[in-house]
C-alpha positions in Angstrom: 3.3 -6.0 -0.5 1.4 -5.3 -3.6 1.0 -1.6 -4.5 -2.7 -1.4 -3.9 -5.2 -2.8 -1.5 -8.1 -3.1 -4.0 -11.7 -3.7 -3.0 -12.6 -7.3 -3.5 -14.6 -7.5 -6.7 -17.9 -9.3 -6.2 -18.2 -12.1 -8.8 -21.9 -13.0 -8.8 -24.3 -10.8 -10.8 -26.5 -10.3 -7.8 -23.6 -9.2 -5.6 -22.4 -6.8 -8.3 -25.8 -5.3 -8.6 -26.1 -4.9 -4.9 -22.8 -3.2 -4.5 -23.3 -1.0 -7.6 -26.7 0.1 -6.4 -25.4 1.1 -3.0 -22.4 3.0 -4.5 -24.4 4.8 -7.2 -27.0 5.8 -4.5 -24.2 7.2 -2.4 -22.8 9.1 -5.5 -26.2 10.6 -6.3 -26.8 11.4 -2.6 -23.5 13.2 -2.6 -24.6 15.8 -5.1 -25.4 18.2 -2.3 -22.5 20.2 -0.8 -23.0 18.8 2.6 -22.9 15.2 1.5 -20.4 15.6 -1.4 -17.6 13.5 0.4 -19.9 10.5 0.2 -20.2 10.9 -3.5 -16.5 11.2 -3.9 -15.9 8.2 -1.7 -18.5 6.1 -3.6 -16.8 6.9 -6.9 -13.4 6.0 -5.6 -14.7 2.6 -4.2 -16.4 1.8 -7.5 -13.2 2.6 -9.4 -11.2 0.4 -7.0 -13.7 -2.4 -7.3 -13.4 -2.4 -11.1 -17.2 -2.1 -11.5 -18.2 -1.2 -15.1 -21.2 -0.9 -17.2 -23.1 1.8 -19.1 -25.0 3.2 -16.1 -22.1 2.5 -13.7 -19.8 4.5 -16.0 -22.3 7.3 -16.0 -22.3 7.3 -12.2 -18.5 7.4 -12.2 -18.7 10.4 -14.4 -20.4 12.4 -11.6 -18.1 15.2 -10.5 -15.2 13.9 -12.5 -12.7 16.3 -13.9 -10.1 15.9 -16.6 -6.6 14.9 -15.4 -3.2 15.7 -16.8 -0.2 13.6 -15.7 3.4 14.8 -15.7 6.7 13.1 -14.7 9.4 14.9 -12.8 11.8 14.4 -9.9 11.6 15.4 -6.3 14.8 16.1 -4.3 15.4 14.0 -1.2 18.3 13.7 1.2 19.1 10.4 -0.4 19.1 11.7 -3.9 16.4 12.5 -6.5 13.2 10.4 -6.7 11.0 10.1 -9.8 7.5 11.3 -9.2 4.4 11.5 -11.3 2.0 14.3 -10.6 -1.7 14.0 -11.6 -3.1 17.5 -12.1 -6.9 17.9 -12.0 -8.6 20.4 -14.3 -9.0 23.8 -12.5 -7.8 24.5 -9.0 -7.0 21.5 -6.9 -8.9 20.9 -3.7 -5.7 19.6 -2.0 -2.5 17.8 -2.9 -2.2 14.1 -1.8 1.0 12.0 -1.8 0.5 8.3 -2.4 3.4 6.0 -1.4 3.1 2.5 -2.8 4.3 -0.7 -1.2 7.0 -3.1 -2.4 6.6 -2.7 -6.1 9.3 -3.2 -8.8 7.3 -1.4 -11.5 7.4 2.0 -9.8 5.4 4.7 -11.5 4.3 2.2 -14.2 2.4 0.0 -11.8 -1.1 0.0 -13.3 -3.1 -0.3 -10.1 -1.2 2.6 -8.5 -1.7 4.8 -11.5 -5.4 3.9 -11.7 -5.9 4.7 -8.0 -4.0 8.0 -8.3 -5.9 9.0 -11.4 -9.3 8.2 -9.7 -8.4 10.5 -6.8 -7.2 13.2 -9.2 -10.5 13.0 -11.1 -12.3 14.1 -8.0 -10.3 17.4 -7.9 -7.1 16.4 -5.9 -3.5 17.0 -7.1 -1.9 13.6 -6.6 1.8 12.9 -6.3 3.1 9.3 -6.6 6.9 8.7 -5.9 8.9 5.8 -7.2 10.9 4.9 -4.1 14.1 3.0 -5.2 14.4 0.7 -2.2 10.8 -0.5 -2.5 11.3 -1.0 -6.2 14.2 -3.3 -5.3 12.1 -5.1 -2.6 14.0 -3.5 0.3 12.7 -2.0 3.5 15.1 0.5 4.8 15.1 3.7 7.0 15.8 5.7 3.9 12.2 5.1 2.8 10.8 7.1 5.7 13.2 10.0 5.0 12.1 10.0 1.3 8.4 9.9 2.1 8.9 12.9 4.4 11.0 14.7 1.7 8.4 14.0 -1.0 5.7 15.5 1.2 7.9 18.6 1.7 8.5 18.8 -2.0 4.7 18.6 -2.6 4.1 21.3 0.1 6.4 23.6 -1.8 4.9 22.7 -5.2 1.6 21.1 -6.1 0.0 22.0 -2.7 1.0 25.7 -2.9 -1.9 26.7 -5.2 -4.5 24.3 -3.9 -7.7 25.5 -2.2 -6.5 23.8 1.0 -2.7 24.0 1.2 -2.4 21.2 3.7 -1.1 17.9 2.2 -2.8 14.5 2.5 -0.5 11.4 2.8 -1.5 7.9 1.9 0.7 4.9 2.3 0.0 1.4 1.0 1.3 -1.9 2.5 4.7 -1.3 4.2 4.6 2.3 3.1 1.5 2.7 5.3 3.4 2.2 8.6 6.3 4.2 7.3 4.0 7.1 6.3 2.6 7.3 9.8 6.2 7.6 11.1 7.0 10.3 8.6 3.8 12.2 9.4 5.0 12.7 13.0 8.3 14.3 12.0 8.7 18.0 12.7 9.4 19.0 9.1 5.8 18.0 7.9 3.6 17.2 11.0 2.0 20.7 10.9 1.5 20.6 7.1 -0.6 17.5 6.9 -4.4 17.3 6.6 -4.4 13.5 7.3 -2.4 10.3 7.0 -3.9 7.1 5.7 -2.4 3.6 6.0 -3.8 0.9 3.7 -2.9 -2.5 4.9 0.2 -1.2 6.8 2.1 -2.4 9.8 2.4 -1.0 13.3 5.6 -2.8 14.4 8.0 -4.1 11.7 9.7 -6.8 13.8 6.4 -8.2 14.9 5.2 -8.3 11.3 8.4 -10.0 10.0 8.2 -12.6 12.8 4.6 -13.4 11.7 5.7 -13.8 8.1 8.3 -16.3 9.3 6.2 -18.3 11.7 2.5 -17.8 10.8 1.9 -17.0 14.5 0.0 -13.8 15.3 0.9 -11.7 18.4 -2.1 -13.1 20.3 -0.8 -16.6 19.8 -3.3 -17.7 17.1 -2.0 -19.2 13.8 -2.8 -17.8 10.4 -0.9 -19.0 7.3 1.4 -16.2 6.1 1.8 -15.4 2.4 5.0 -16.8 0.9 5.6 -13.5 -1.0 6.5 -11.7 2.3 8.9 -14.5 3.2 10.7 -14.0 -0.2 11.0 -10.3 0.5 12.6 -11.0 3.9 15.1 -13.4 2.3 16.0 -10.8 -0.3 16.6 -8.2 2.5 18.8 -10.4 4.7 20.6 -12.5 2.0 23.9 -11.1 3.0 23.6 -12.7 6.4 22.8 -16.1 5.1 25.1 -16.8 2.2 28.8 -16.1 1.3 29.4 -12.6 -0.2 29.9 -14.0 -3.7 26.5 -15.6 -3.6 24.5 -12.6 -2.4 23.7 -10.9 -5.7 23.1 -14.1 -7.7 20.6 -15.1 -5.0 19.0 -11.7 -5.0 18.8 -11.7 -8.8 16.7 -14.9 -8.7 14.5 -13.5 -5.9 14.0 -10.3 -7.9 12.8 -12.2 -10.9 10.5 -14.4 -8.7 9.0 -11.4 -6.8 8.6 -9.4 -10.0 6.7 -12.3 -11.5 4.3 -12.2 -8.5 3.5 -8.6 -9.1 3.3 -8.8 -12.9 1.0 -11.8 -12.7 -1.7 -9.6 -11.2 -2.1 -7.7 -14.5 -0.4 -9.9 -17.1 -0.5 -13.6 -16.4 1.5 -14.6 -19.5 4.4 -12.4 -18.7 4.1 -13.3 -15.0 4.4 -17.0 -15.9 7.4 -16.3 -18.1 9.2 -14.7 -15.2 8.2 -17.5 -12.8 9.7 -20.0 -15.2 12.9 -17.9 -15.6 13.4 -17.9 -11.8 12.7 -21.6 -11.6 15.4 -22.3 -14.2 17.9 -20.0 -12.6 17.6 -21.2 -9.0 19.1 -24.7 -9.4 22.2 -23.2 -11.0 23.2 -21.4 -7.9 25.9 -22.8 -5.5 24.9 -23.9 -2.0 23.6 -22.6 0.3 22.0 -20.0 -2.1 20.5 -22.8 -4.2 18.7 -24.3 -1.2 17.3 -21.0 -0.1 16.2 -20.0 -3.6 14.5 -23.3 -4.2 12.6 -23.1 -0.9 11.4 -19.7 -1.9 10.3 -20.8 -5.4 8.6 -23.9 -4.1 6.8 -21.7 -1.6 8.1 -23.9 1.2 7.2 -21.7 4.1 7.6 -24.5 6.6 11.3 -24.9 5.8 12.3 -21.3 5.0 10.3 -19.5 7.7 12.1 -20.9 10.8 15.5 -20.3 9.3 14.7 -16.7 8.5 13.1 -16.1 11.9 16.5 -16.9 13.5 18.2 -14.1 11.4 15.8 -11.2 11.6 17.9 -8.1 11.4 18.4 -5.7 14.3 17.8 -2.7 12.0 14.2 -3.8 11.7 13.5 -2.5 15.2 14.6 1.1 14.4 11.9 3.7 15.3 12.1 5.0 11.7 10.5 1.7 10.5 7.7 1.2 13.0 4.8 3.6 13.9 4.4 2.1 17.4 8.1 2.9 18.1 8.0 6.5 16.9 6.3 9.8 17.9 2.5 10.3 17.1 1.3 12.4 14.2 -0.8 15.5 15.0 -2.9 15.0 11.9 -5.8 12.6 11.9 -4.8 9.0 11.3 -6.9 6.6 9.1 -6.2 2.9 9.1 -7.8 0.5 6.6 -7.1 -3.2 6.5 -8.4 -6.4 4.9 -9.6 -8.8 7.5 -8.0 -11.8 5.7 -4.7 -10.1 4.9 -1.9 -12.8 5.0 1.0 -10.5 4.2 0.5 -7.9 6.9 -2.2 -9.2 9.3 -5.2 -7.1 10.2 -4.1 -7.4 13.8 -1.4 -4.9 13.0 -4.0 -2.2 12.4 -5.9 -3.1 15.5 -2.8 -2.9 17.7 -1.5 0.2 16.0 -4.9 2.0 16.5 -4.8 1.1 20.2 -1.2 2.3 20.6 -1.8 5.6 18.8 -5.0 6.4 20.7 -3.2 5.6 24.0 -0.8 8.4 23.2 -3.5 10.9 22.2 -3.7 10.5 18.4 -7.0 10.9 16.5 -7.5 7.6 14.9 -10.2 6.1 12.6 -9.7 2.4 11.9 -11.6 0.0 9.7 -11.0 -3.8 9.2 -13.1 -5.0 6.4 -13.7 -8.1 4.2 -13.9 -5.8 1.1 -10.2 -5.1 0.7 -7.3 -7.5 0.3 -3.5 -7.5 0.3 -2.9 -10.4 -2.1 -6.0 -12.5 -2.5 -9.6 -11.9 -3.7 -12.7 -13.5 -2.1 -16.4 -13.1 -2.6 -19.3 -12.2 -0.4 -19.8 -8.4 -0.1 -22.5 -7.2 2.3 -24.3 -3.9 2.3 -23.0 -2.9 5.7 -19.4 -3.5 4.6 -19.9 -1.4 1.5 -21.4 1.4 3.6 -18.6 1.2 6.1 -16.0 1.5 3.4 -17.7 4.4 1.7 -18.1 6.2 5.1 -14.4 5.6 5.8 -13.2 7.3 2.6 -15.8 10.1 3.0 -14.3 10.9 6.4 -10.8 11.1 4.8 -12.1 13.3 1.9 -13.8 15.8 4.2 -10.6 16.5 6.2 
């Protein structure tokens, strides 16, 4: 759900030196024209990993251009959407749209802004939309329409003067699956250079059921992250409580979910919001009080089965699941963290198989170096190399 799928930052000095050496080597190796995508990819991975230091920063400076950011709006069929455009110095290599996941901070989410700026520093014009439904923790068919419309807006604007006028599309978390759906639509399918899903889903009903039960499609069990369960409750509150209780319940959930996001970058403010939600939940009438308290107590065992019995029919709409919609003509890149507990990595595995079976060009990587909501240690050289190669393949499209 979080707006970025960052590389897991190695905590031990030895691990950091290993990863840094590999990435800097790739960056220097990429100074030739033929191998330049590897240099760009290595710089992006270093930025995502948060690796810093005098010599690392000098390596990050390789090939970097100045970036200017402007805010504007893009017209969509569901109304105007705020966007931020990151303009690289000189002529852009290509325009890239990055759609974040469930994220209340919109354009001001620090990790999204850093990711977009890092790509723009390598010569790409980057467009980041603030999609209203995702900012309100909602997953709706409007989102796919708006992603498509923002790509069309980009095609008519930032992409027009780029060296390659085709547009790249990157979706993060639930926007990953939605971006693949949008990429197959007639209005943009022939204008895309690639579509990337970072930690995205292939089938929304399957993903929602996992979040409620902790049971993967293959029958194995993997504890699901409670954040996703709170998002489901927020989306279907109107089917669980009387009309007068819907918005009060959602207000508590919004505060709780916002706290989870803010905590990633500001723990003091995140804790303040957690405490605010915990104080508000007991004041709600029943049954909203019980549901809110289960969410705040992270009581997945109690809340999950109840929500599983009320999963909405609209979640099965083709507009919300790549496996239920047409296949993009552009190359598809799928990246997923092996231990993801919000959208399980099996979603990427199954989506890759389903797309290939229908003739799509797919490159998939499940890796221990990226995460949806948690951070672990233990980077290995082969994992770093695989991640750099994945992004180099995207860059060279």
